[in-house]
LODREN-774979 format. One record per residue (C-alpha): x, y, z. Coordinates in steps of 0.2 Angstrom, whole numbers, plus 5000, padded with zeros to 4 digits. Example, Ala and Ser with C-alpha at 12.3 -4.5 7.8 and 13.67 -1.06 7.14 Angstrom:
# LODREN-774979
+------+------+------+
:    u :    v :    w :
+------+------+------+
: 5062 : 4978 : 5039 :
: 5068 : 4995 : 5036 :
+------+------+------+
***
This chain:
# LODREN-774979
+------+------+------+
:    u :    v :    w :
+------+------+------+
: 5189 : 5319 : 4173 :
: 5198 : 5334 : 4166 :
: 5186 : 5347 : 4173 :
: 5171 : 5349 : 4185 :
: 5168 : 5367 : 4178 :
: 5172 : 5378 : 4164 :
: 5183 : 5393 : 4165 :
: 5168 : 5405 : 4164 :
: 5157 : 5397 : 4177 :
: 5162 : 5399 : 4195 :
: 5155 : 5413 : 4205 :
: 5156 : 5420 : 4223 :
: 5143 : 5407 : 4228 :
: 5155 : 5393 : 4224 :
: 5168 : 5398 : 4237 :
: 5176 : 5383 : 4246 :
: 5171 : 5371 : 4232 :
: 5184 : 5358 : 4227 :
: 5185 : 5360 : 4208 :
: 5195 : 5354 : 4193 :
: 5198 : 5366 : 4178 :
: 5207 : 5363 : 4161 :
: 5211 : 5376 : 4147 :
: 5224 : 5387 : 4139 :
: 5236 : 5398 : 4149 :
: 5232 : 5416 : 4144 :
: 5246 : 5424 : 4154 :
: 5257 : 5421 : 4170 :
: 5263 : 5434 : 4182 :
: 5273 : 5434 : 4198 :
: 5269 : 5446 : 4212 :
: 5280 : 5444 : 4227 :
: 5277 : 5427 : 4234 :
: 5262 : 5423 : 4223 :
: 5261 : 5417 : 4205 :
: 5245 : 5420 : 4196 :
: 5239 : 5411 : 4180 :
: 5224 : 5416 : 4169 :
: 5216 : 5400 : 4163 :
: 5205 : 5402 : 4147 :
: 5193 : 5392 : 4137 :
: 5179 : 5397 : 4126 :
: 5167 : 5401 : 4141 :
: 5179 : 5413 : 4150 :
: 5194 : 5416 : 4161 :
: 5197 : 5410 : 4179 :
: 5212 : 5416 : 4189 :
: 5223 : 5403 : 4197 :
: 5234 : 5407 : 4212 :
: 5250 : 5398 : 4218 :
: 5258 : 5402 : 4235 :
: 5277 : 5400 : 4237 :
: 5275 : 5398 : 4256 :
: 5262 : 5384 : 4256 :
: 5269 : 5374 : 4241 :
: 5285 : 5381 : 4234 :
: 5288 : 5366 : 4222 :
: 5270 : 5369 : 4214 :
: 5273 : 5387 : 4213 :
: 5290 : 5385 : 4204 :
: 5282 : 5373 : 4192 :
: 5268 : 5386 : 4188 :
: 5281 : 5399 : 4184 :
: 5289 : 5389 : 4171 :
: 5272 : 5388 : 4161 :
: 5271 : 5398 : 4145 :
: 5257 : 5406 : 4136 :
: 5245 : 5394 : 4127 :
: 5251 : 5379 : 4137 :
: 5236 : 5367 : 4140 :
: 5235 : 5363 : 4158 :
: 5223 : 5354 : 4171 :
: 5222 : 5359 : 4189 :
: 5213 : 5355 : 4205 :
: 5210 : 5367 : 4219 :
: 5198 : 5376 : 4230 :
: 5187 : 5391 : 4225 :
: 5192 : 5406 : 4236 :
: 5186 : 5424 : 4236 :
: 5198 : 5436 : 4228 :
: 5205 : 5451 : 4237 :
: 5208 : 5462 : 4222 :
: 5192 : 5459 : 4212 :
: 5191 : 5461 : 4194 :
: 5174 : 5469 : 4189 :
: 5178 : 5466 : 4170 :
: 5177 : 5447 : 4172 :
: 5161 : 5437 : 4177 :
: 5173 : 5426 : 4187 :
: 5182 : 5442 : 4194 :
: 5176 : 5439 : 4212 :
: 5184 : 5422 : 4214 :
: 5201 : 5413 : 4211 :
: 5207 : 5395 : 4212 :
: 5220 : 5391 : 4225 :
: 5228 : 5377 : 4216 :
: 5235 : 5361 : 4225 :
: 5238 : 5350 : 4209 :
: 5244 : 5355 : 4192 :
: 5246 : 5345 : 4176 :
: 5253 : 5350 : 4160 :
: 5243 : 5342 : 4146 :
: 5252 : 5350 : 4131 :
: 5266 : 5362 : 4129 :
: 5266 : 5377 : 4117 :
: 5279 : 5386 : 4107 :
: 5278 : 5405 : 4108 :
: 5263 : 5409 : 4097 :
: 5266 : 5421 : 4082 :
: 5253 : 5434 : 4089 :
: 5245 : 5437 : 4105 :
: 5229 : 5427 : 4108 :
: 5219 : 5442 : 4114 :
: 5205 : 5453 : 4107 :
: 5217 : 5467 : 4103 :
: 5230 : 5456 : 4095 :
: 5246 : 5461 : 4087 :
: 5244 : 5450 : 4072 :
: 5239 : 5456 : 4055 :
: 5225 : 5447 : 4045 :
: 5237 : 5437 : 4034 :
: 5247 : 5429 : 4048 :
: 5231 : 5426 : 4058 :
: 5223 : 5417 : 4043 :
: 5239 : 5407 : 4041 :
: 5238 : 5401 : 4060 :
: 5219 : 5402 : 4060 :
: 5218 : 5388 : 4073 :
: 5226 : 5400 : 4085 :
: 5216 : 5415 : 4079 :
: 5200 : 5404 : 4083 :
: 5205 : 5404 : 4101 :
: 5203 : 5423 : 4102 :
: 5187 : 5428 : 4112 :
: 5182 : 5441 : 4098 :
: 5182 : 5427 : 4085 :
: 5174 : 5414 : 4096 :
: 5160 : 5427 : 4099 :
: 5156 : 5427 : 4080 :
: 5157 : 5408 : 4078 :
: 5145 : 5405 : 4093 :
: 5133 : 5419 : 4086 :
: 5133 : 5410 : 4070 :
: 5128 : 5394 : 4078 :
: 5114 : 5402 : 4088 :
: 5107 : 5410 : 4072 :
: 5107 : 5394 : 4063 :
: 5098 : 5385 : 4077 :
: 5085 : 5399 : 4078 :
: 5082 : 5399 : 4059 :
: 5080 : 5380 : 4059 :
: 5068 : 5381 : 4074 :
: 5058 : 5395 : 4066 :
: 5056 : 5387 : 4049 :
: 5053 : 5369 : 4055 :
: 5039 : 5376 : 4066 :
: 5032 : 5384 : 4050 :
: 5031 : 5367 : 4042 :
: 5047 : 5369 : 4031 :
: 5057 : 5354 : 4027 :
: 5076 : 5354 : 4027 :
: 5081 : 5345 : 4011 :
: 5099 : 5343 : 4004 :
: 5103 : 5347 : 3986 :
: 5118 : 5340 : 3977 :
: 5135 : 5349 : 3976 :
: 5141 : 5341 : 3960 :
: 5129 : 5347 : 3946 :
: 5129 : 5353 : 3928 :
: 5137 : 5370 : 3924 :
: 5124 : 5383 : 3920 :
: 5125 : 5402 : 3917 :
: 5120 : 5411 : 3933 :
: 5130 : 5427 : 3932 :
: 5146 : 5422 : 3940 :
: 5159 : 5409 : 3934 :
: 5157 : 5391 : 3940 :
: 5170 : 5381 : 3949 :
: 5171 : 5365 : 3939 :
: 5176 : 5348 : 3944 :
: 5183 : 5336 : 3932 :
: 5175 : 5318 : 3931 :
: 5187 : 5304 : 3931 :
: 5174 : 5292 : 3925 :
: 5167 : 5303 : 3911 :
: 5182 : 5308 : 3900 :
: 5182 : 5326 : 3895 :
: 5167 : 5330 : 3906 :
: 5165 : 5341 : 3921 :
: 5154 : 5344 : 3936 :
: 5151 : 5362 : 3942 :
: 5149 : 5367 : 3961 :
: 5132 : 5376 : 3963 :
: 5131 : 5395 : 3964 :
: 5114 : 5392 : 3972 :
: 5102 : 5377 : 3973 :
: 5090 : 5387 : 3962 :
: 5085 : 5374 : 3950 :
: 5084 : 5360 : 3962 :
: 5073 : 5370 : 3974 :
: 5061 : 5373 : 3960 :
: 5061 : 5355 : 3956 :
: 5057 : 5351 : 3974 :
: 5041 : 5362 : 3972 :
: 5037 : 5352 : 3957 :
: 5040 : 5336 : 3967 :
: 5027 : 5342 : 3979 :
: 5037 : 5347 : 3994 :
: 5028 : 5363 : 3997 :
: 5040 : 5372 : 4009 :
: 5058 : 5369 : 4008 :
: 5074 : 5376 : 4016 :
: 5092 : 5373 : 4017 :
: 5107 : 5381 : 4026 :
: 5119 : 5377 : 4012 :
: 5136 : 5380 : 4005 :
: 5137 : 5389 : 3988 :
: 5152 : 5393 : 3976 :
: 5156 : 5407 : 3965 :
: 5172 : 5410 : 3955 :
: 5172 : 5429 : 3956 :
: 5183 : 5444 : 3963 :
: 5183 : 5444 : 3982 :
: 5180 : 5458 : 3994 :
: 5175 : 5460 : 4012 :
: 5157 : 5453 : 4010 :
: 5162 : 5439 : 3997 :
: 5171 : 5423 : 3998 :
: 5173 : 5409 : 3985 :
: 5162 : 5398 : 3996 :
: 5148 : 5405 : 4006 :
: 5133 : 5400 : 4016 :
: 5115 : 5403 : 4010 :
: 5099 : 5401 : 4019 :
: 5089 : 5394 : 4004 :
: 5070 : 5394 : 4005 :
: 5055 : 5390 : 3993 :
: 5036 : 5389 : 3994 :
: 5022 : 5383 : 3983 :
: 5005 : 5390 : 3980 :
: 5011 : 5407 : 3986 :
: 5012 : 5425 : 3980 :
: 5024 : 5438 : 3984 :
: 5015 : 5444 : 3999 :
: 5015 : 5427 : 4007 :
: 5034 : 5426 : 4005 :
: 5037 : 5443 : 4012 :
: 5026 : 5440 : 4027 :
: 5034 : 5424 : 4031 :
: 5052 : 5430 : 4030 :
: 5049 : 5447 : 4038 :
: 5042 : 5437 : 4053 :
: 5058 : 5426 : 4053 :
: 5069 : 5442 : 4052 :
: 5059 : 5449 : 4067 :
: 5061 : 5432 : 4076 :
: 5080 : 5433 : 4074 :
: 5081 : 5451 : 4080 :
: 5071 : 5447 : 4095 :
: 5080 : 5430 : 4100 :
: 5097 : 5435 : 4095 :
: 5098 : 5454 : 4098 :
: 5083 : 5456 : 4110 :
: 5077 : 5470 : 4098 :
: 5058 : 5471 : 4094 :
: 5051 : 5477 : 4078 :
: 5033 : 5481 : 4081 :
: 5029 : 5489 : 4064 :
: 5030 : 5482 : 4047 :
: 5046 : 5484 : 4037 :
: 5046 : 5499 : 4025 :
: 5044 : 5494 : 4006 :
: 5053 : 5505 : 3993 :
: 5052 : 5502 : 3974 :
: 5069 : 5499 : 3965 :
: 5066 : 5516 : 3956 :
: 5063 : 5526 : 3971 :
: 5078 : 5518 : 3980 :
: 5089 : 5523 : 3966 :
: 5082 : 5541 : 3965 :
: 5083 : 5545 : 3983 :
: 5098 : 5534 : 3989 :
: 5108 : 5531 : 3974 :
: 5108 : 5512 : 3978 :
: 5096 : 5497 : 3977 :
: 5102 : 5493 : 3995 :
: 5100 : 5509 : 4004 :
: 5105 : 5513 : 4022 :
: 5090 : 5521 : 4030 :
: 5097 : 5523 : 4047 :
: 5098 : 5542 : 4042 :
: 5089 : 5553 : 4030 :
: 5101 : 5563 : 4018 :
: 5091 : 5559 : 4003 :
: 5097 : 5563 : 3985 :
: 5087 : 5577 : 3977 :
: 5085 : 5581 : 3958 :
: 5089 : 5599 : 3956 :
: 5091 : 5598 : 3937 :
: 5077 : 5610 : 3933 :
: 5083 : 5623 : 3945 :
: 5102 : 5621 : 3941 :
: 5101 : 5621 : 3922 :
: 5100 : 5636 : 3910 :
: 5111 : 5648 : 3920 :
: 5126 : 5647 : 3910 :
: 5136 : 5635 : 3920 :
: 5141 : 5623 : 3906 :
: 5145 : 5608 : 3918 :
: 5127 : 5608 : 3923 :
: 5119 : 5614 : 3907 :
: 5127 : 5599 : 3897 :
: 5123 : 5586 : 3910 :
: 5109 : 5574 : 3909 :
: 5106 : 5575 : 3928 :
: 5110 : 5586 : 3942 :
: 5108 : 5580 : 3960 :
: 5112 : 5585 : 3978 :
: 5113 : 5580 : 3996 :
: 5113 : 5590 : 4011 :
: 5125 : 5586 : 4025 :
: 5118 : 5594 : 4041 :
: 5128 : 5606 : 4051 :
: 5144 : 5605 : 4040 :
: 5144 : 5623 : 4033 :
: 5159 : 5626 : 4044 :
: 5170 : 5615 : 4033 :
: 5186 : 5623 : 4028 :
: 5193 : 5625 : 4010 :
: 5206 : 5612 : 4014 :
: 5192 : 5600 : 4020 :
: 5182 : 5603 : 4004 :
: 5197 : 5601 : 3993 :
: 5200 : 5584 : 4001 :
: 5182 : 5579 : 3998 :
: 5183 : 5584 : 3980 :
: 5198 : 5573 : 3979 :
: 5188 : 5559 : 3987 :
: 5174 : 5559 : 3974 :
: 5188 : 5559 : 3960 :
: 5195 : 5543 : 3966 :
: 5193 : 5529 : 3953 :
: 5182 : 5520 : 3965 :
: 5169 : 5534 : 3964 :
: 5174 : 5541 : 3947 :
: 5166 : 5558 : 3948 :
: 5174 : 5573 : 3938 :
: 5171 : 5585 : 3952 :
: 5160 : 5592 : 3966 :
: 5151 : 5608 : 3968 :
: 5148 : 5614 : 3986 :
: 5136 : 5627 : 3994 :
: 5139 : 5633 : 4012 :
: 5122 : 5638 : 4020 :
: 5130 : 5650 : 4033 :
: 5122 : 5652 : 4050 :
: 5118 : 5670 : 4046 :
: 5107 : 5664 : 4031 :
: 5120 : 5669 : 4017 :
: 5127 : 5657 : 4005 :
: 5145 : 5654 : 3999 :
: 5147 : 5642 : 3984 :
: 5160 : 5637 : 3972 :
: 5148 : 5643 : 3958 :
: 5144 : 5660 : 3965 :
: 5147 : 5669 : 3948 :
: 5134 : 5658 : 3939 :
: 5120 : 5658 : 3952 :
: 5112 : 5672 : 3962 :
: 5108 : 5670 : 3981 :
: 5090 : 5667 : 3975 :
: 5095 : 5653 : 3964 :
: 5105 : 5644 : 3978 :
: 5090 : 5647 : 3990 :
: 5079 : 5637 : 3978 :
: 5091 : 5623 : 3979 :
: 5091 : 5624 : 3998 :
: 5072 : 5624 : 3998 :
: 5072 : 5608 : 3987 :
: 5084 : 5600 : 4000 :
: 5075 : 5607 : 4015 :
: 5092 : 5614 : 4020 :
: 5095 : 5625 : 4035 :
: 5108 : 5638 : 4040 :
: 5123 : 5629 : 4045 :
: 5121 : 5615 : 4032 :
: 5132 : 5610 : 4018 :
: 5125 : 5606 : 4001 :
: 5135 : 5595 : 3989 :
: 5130 : 5594 : 3971 :
: 5136 : 5582 : 3957 :
: 5131 : 5581 : 3939 :
: 5133 : 5569 : 3923 :
: 5124 : 5554 : 3916 :
: 5109 : 5551 : 3927 :
: 5113 : 5533 : 3932 :
: 5132 : 5536 : 3936 :
: 5129 : 5552 : 3945 :
: 5115 : 5544 : 3956 :
: 5128 : 5530 : 3961 :
: 5141 : 5543 : 3965 :
: 5129 : 5553 : 3975 :
: 5124 : 5537 : 3984 :
: 5143 : 5534 : 3989 :
: 5145 : 5552 : 3994 :
: 5129 : 5551 : 4005 :
: 5137 : 5536 : 4014 :
: 5154 : 5545 : 4016 :
: 5145 : 5560 : 4024 :
: 5135 : 5550 : 4035 :
: 5151 : 5542 : 4042 :
: 5159 : 5559 : 4045 :
: 5143 : 5564 : 4054 :
: 5143 : 5547 : 4064 :
: 5126 : 5543 : 4058 :
: 5129 : 5524 : 4055 :
: 5127 : 5517 : 4072 :
: 5131 : 5498 : 4072 :
: 5119 : 5495 : 4086 :
: 5105 : 5503 : 4076 :
: 5096 : 5492 : 4063 :
: 5084 : 5498 : 4049 :
: 5077 : 5484 : 4039 :
: 5067 : 5487 : 4023 :
: 5061 : 5478 : 4007 :
: 5066 : 5483 : 3990 :
: 5053 : 5478 : 3977 :
: 5048 : 5480 : 3959 :
: 5066 : 5478 : 3951 :
: 5068 : 5478 : 3932 :
: 5067 : 5461 : 3925 :
: 5081 : 5465 : 3913 :
: 5097 : 5475 : 3913 :
: 5106 : 5480 : 3897 :
: 5125 : 5478 : 3894 :
: 5130 : 5495 : 3889 :
: 5143 : 5489 : 3877 :
: 5134 : 5474 : 3868 :
: 5116 : 5480 : 3871 :
: 5112 : 5462 : 3876 :
: 5099 : 5460 : 3890 :
: 5103 : 5450 : 3906 :
: 5092 : 5445 : 3920 :
: 5094 : 5456 : 3934 :
: 5091 : 5442 : 3946 :
: 5091 : 5425 : 3937 :
: 5082 : 5418 : 3921 :
: 5068 : 5410 : 3932 :
: 5061 : 5426 : 3939 :
: 5043 : 5430 : 3934 :
: 5038 : 5447 : 3927 :
: 5025 : 5456 : 3936 :
: 5008 : 5450 : 3928 :
: 5003 : 5468 : 3923 :
: 5019 : 5470 : 3913 :
: 5019 : 5454 : 3903 :
: 5011 : 5463 : 3888 :
: 5027 : 5474 : 3887 :
: 5039 : 5459 : 3885 :
: 5039 : 5460 : 3866 :
: 5037 : 5478 : 3864 :
: 5047 : 5486 : 3878 :
: 5056 : 5473 : 3888 :
: 5067 : 5486 : 3898 :
: 5051 : 5493 : 3905 :
: 5046 : 5476 : 3912 :
: 5046 : 5475 : 3931 :
: 5051 : 5458 : 3940 :
: 5041 : 5451 : 3954 :
: 5056 : 5451 : 3964 :
: 5061 : 5458 : 3981 :
: 5077 : 5460 : 3992 :
: 5078 : 5462 : 4011 :
: 5091 : 5476 : 4015 :
: 5097 : 5480 : 4032 :
: 5109 : 5495 : 4036 :
: 5114 : 5496 : 4018 :
: 5118 : 5477 : 4016 :
: 5108 : 5466 : 4004 :
: 5104 : 5452 : 4017 :
: 5092 : 5442 : 4005 :
: 5084 : 5442 : 3989 :
: 5071 : 5432 : 3979 :
: 5057 : 5432 : 3967 :
: 5041 : 5424 : 3961 :
: 5046 : 5410 : 3949 :
: 5041 : 5406 : 3931 :
: 5032 : 5390 : 3932 :
: 5026 : 5386 : 3914 :
: 5036 : 5381 : 3899 :
: 5030 : 5395 : 3887 :
: 5034 : 5410 : 3898 :
: 5051 : 5402 : 3902 :
: 5054 : 5401 : 3883 :
: 5050 : 5419 : 3881 :
: 5062 : 5423 : 3895 :
: 5076 : 5413 : 3887 :
: 5073 : 5421 : 3870 :
: 5075 : 5439 : 3878 :
: 5091 : 5433 : 3886 :
: 5099 : 5428 : 3870 :
: 5097 : 5409 : 3871 :
: 5094 : 5399 : 3856 :
: 5081 : 5385 : 3858 :
: 5095 : 5373 : 3857 :
: 5105 : 5382 : 3870 :
: 5090 : 5383 : 3882 :
: 5087 : 5364 : 3879 :
: 5105 : 5360 : 3883 :
: 5106 : 5370 : 3898 :
: 5089 : 5369 : 3906 :
: 5080 : 5355 : 3897 :
: 5077 : 5345 : 3912 :
: 5068 : 5360 : 3920 :
: 5058 : 5364 : 3905 :
: 5052 : 5346 : 3904 :
: 5047 : 5346 : 3923 :
: 5036 : 5361 : 3919 :
: 5026 : 5350 : 3908 :
: 5020 : 5338 : 3922 :
: 5010 : 5350 : 3933 :
: 5021 : 5364 : 3941 :
: 5013 : 5373 : 3955 :
: 5015 : 5392 : 3957 :
: 5030 : 5395 : 3968 :
: 5041 : 5408 : 3975 :
: 5056 : 5409 : 3986 :
: 5070 : 5419 : 3994 :
: 5089 : 5416 : 3999 :
: 5098 : 5425 : 4012 :
: 5117 : 5428 : 4014 :
: 5120 : 5419 : 4030 :
: 5138 : 5425 : 4032 :
: 5133 : 5443 : 4029 :
: 5118 : 5442 : 4041 :
: 5129 : 5435 : 4055 :
: 5143 : 5448 : 4052 :
: 5129 : 5462 : 4053 :
: 5123 : 5455 : 4070 :
: 5141 : 5453 : 4076 :
: 5146 : 5471 : 4071 :
: 5159 : 5465 : 4059 :
: 5164 : 5474 : 4043 :
: 5170 : 5457 : 4035 :
: 5161 : 5440 : 4033 :
: 5178 : 5433 : 4036 :
: 5176 : 5437 : 4055 :
: 5162 : 5425 : 4056 :
: 5168 : 5410 : 4046 :
: 5178 : 5397 : 4054 :
: 5191 : 5395 : 4040 :
: 5189 : 5409 : 4027 :
: 5200 : 5413 : 4012 :
: 5210 : 5429 : 4010 :
: 5207 : 5442 : 3997 :
: 5215 : 5432 : 3984 :
: 5204 : 5417 : 3987 :
: 5218 : 5407 : 3995 :
: 5218 : 5397 : 4011 :
: 5234 : 5402 : 4019 :
: 5233 : 5389 : 4033 :
: 5232 : 5373 : 4022 :
: 5240 : 5382 : 4006 :
: 5225 : 5380 : 3994 :
: 5223 : 5380 : 3980 :
: 5238 : 5369 : 3976 :
: 5245 : 5359 : 3962 :
: 5241 : 5341 : 3961 :
: 5253 : 5327 : 3956 :
: 5255 : 5320 : 3938 :
: 5246 : 5303 : 3942 :
: 5230 : 5313 : 3947 :
: 5231 : 5323 : 3931 :
: 5233 : 5307 : 3921 :
: 5218 : 5298 : 3930 :
: 5208 : 5314 : 3925 :
: 5215 : 5314 : 3908 :
: 5220 : 5332 : 3911 :
: 5235 : 5342 : 3905 :
: 5242 : 5358 : 3912 :
: 5247 : 5371 : 3898 :
: 5258 : 5384 : 3905 :
: 5259 : 5401 : 3896 :
+------+------+------+
***
């Protein structure tokens, strides 16, 4: 037996117990005739004490132990004289009478502590060491707990967890597929699934009624903090349901997770905002509603006054940053530089200081009278002491830029508290979005999304006006989940493929199996998928999903620990009948 207790378990009530502990050495320190070791495992830290006077040989052995050695000890629980209120075990220590070194360690390349001195690249290279840090373990353990709660909730609701295949046919779903060459079928390839979308629809046709799966998905796309080439999805589908059934079920699941994992109660129904309203008021289809600062259209008030920048613009919009009228010219210049960055892409920014004495100071004073500016202030419900920020240009681009500016000003005002959560549903998305360069329509969600029934008549005459029966769950500006009511008949699916530019032959080659399945009695069905990594990161207070994945890739999609992707040997290439052509 290596241990009778773990390193986070013992308390003052255990004094005088004979115990065995095992774990990693966090640190060793010598104070006078005493040697102390902090012993760590995933449960916590317990202090060990060695006394030179009572056992000099054992104490000397302890002094030679380095960080991250794995040791096992036997001893007696005693009350600490200098208690540590920051540790759950801080009232006790173990007076050691036996010490065994189970495994020695070289000096680690960074400190195994929450506030480590290791940068992300070196921590990913030595991820097995990084995983020992309590901050990382917290996220991994949280991930486990959330997965268990999801499985329990959905199982109790009658959902079946069913696995779908990883080696599938390559189909267009918005991102590039990862492809896998087949040794047995020369010149042919499998693809790794971007989602189990088609298979879960086939399960509904197969009569399985309620399905879920916590599954890996794969997308070959550019990476950022909330993207990885492989990620985990909570995939769900239901038969004989309408949109309301799906939203009710998964709002209940969301509230269940908040209660069981975060101990937060949501008594009221989540707000529902249309896609159009979200764009108009927040400049984003995933708005952060922990704070107001809505975008307001001031085009009618701002145009026609001789200021060419506004007069020639399609749209003029503004936000009000409460209490920031005291911004200096230097601060405002830096803010103007911020909106001009390539990531934002604005040409400039107009500001209005609503001074505390009720007067106005703006960068466009010579074009607008105080009465004109007062009209803007009224539209935004601004008060003396506030700062009004105005942008103009093409409507879609300007709203997006104002949305980014809104988030930046909220950060400066500390309005985005990570311990506050504001969930909402975004509904009534456009069914299609148009490529500005080619004019080609693309599915805003995916090709199997049903149009809203009342908009079906517009498909042939005005497809861009058609709304999708789709919905997203958004929490604190993060898209946590998205889904839709599905098309479930062949004719409607053919119409959808036609608008997306598929020929009949292409549609048959790509999705013939699904179209055929529709011919044999497909039930009405709908579903949703949640980004599990993103949800865990949100609950963990992390900015990156890498923090809550056991073995993530870096920003370039590389696994630095195992050095992947890597080349394969010539024999493997020959077996697969592949040849590398280097440019």
